[in-house]
C-alpha positions in Angstrom: 0.0 0.0 0.0 2.8 2.4 0.6 3.2 5.2 3.1 0.0 6.4 4.5 -1.3 7.9 7.8 -3.9 5.8 9.6 -5.6 6.1 12.9 -7.4 3.5 15.1 -11.0 3.5 14.0 -12.7 2.7 17.4 -12.2 6.0 19.2 -13.9 7.8 16.3 -16.8 5.4 15.9 -19.1 6.9 18.4 -22.3 5.9 16.6 -23.8 2.5 17.5 -24.5 1.8 13.7 -21.3 1.5 11.6 -23.2 2.4 8.5 -24.1 5.9 10.1 -20.4 6.4 10.8 -19.3 5.6 7.3 -22.1 7.7 5.8 -21.0 10.6 7.9 -17.4 10.1 7.0 -18.1 10.0 3.3 -20.3 13.1 3.6 -17.5 15.0 5.1 -15.1 13.8 2.5 -17.5 14.7 -0.3 -18.1 18.2 1.2 -14.5 19.0 1.8 -12.5 17.2 -1.0 -12.5 20.3 -3.3 -11.2 22.6 -0.6 -8.5 20.2 0.4 -7.3 19.9 -3.2 -7.5 23.7 -3.4 -5.2 24.0 -0.4 -2.7 22.0 -2.2 -3.0 23.7 -5.6 -3.6 27.4 -4.7 -0.9 29.2 -2.7 -3.1 32.2 -2.2 -6.0 30.0 -0.7 -3.4 28.1 1.4 -2.1 31.3 2.9 -5.6 32.6 3.6 -6.6 29.5 5.4 -3.3 29.4 7.3 -3.6 32.9 8.5 -7.3 32.2 9.6 -5.9 29.2 11.6 -3.2 31.4 13.2 -5.7 33.9 14.2 -8.0 31.3 15.9 -4.9 30.0 17.8 -4.2 33.5 19.1 -7.7 33.9 20.2 -7.6 30.6 22.1 -4.3 31.7 23.8 -6.0 34.8 25.0 -9.1 32.9 26.2 -9.4 32.0 29.9 -10.6 28.7 31.3 -13.6 29.2 33.8 -15.6 26.3 35.2 -15.1 23.9 32.3 -15.9 26.7 29.7 -13.7 28.9 27.6 -14.5 32.6 28.1 -13.2 34.3 25.0 -11.7 37.8 24.9 -15.0 38.6 23.1 -16.9 37.9 26.3 -18.8 34.9 24.8 -18.6 31.6 26.7 -17.9 28.4 24.9 -18.5 24.9 26.4 -15.1 23.1 26.4 -16.6 19.8 27.3 -18.3 19.3 23.9 
């Protein structure tokens, strides 16, 4: 098969029905494949997405933990236990 990254399946299979898991997985793949290919082919798009991810990381570093929830610098509270 060659080099590939694989992960154990069990931790991700949270649904009782395996068919639901695979249907959900294929739906995600079908909905994101074009964007993933664009990340590889379009340097401008890659830079745009990378900057957005960096900005999210900065936001999380500024967030404070409070009672199992993240309280963002914007004042909104996000459940960290989801």
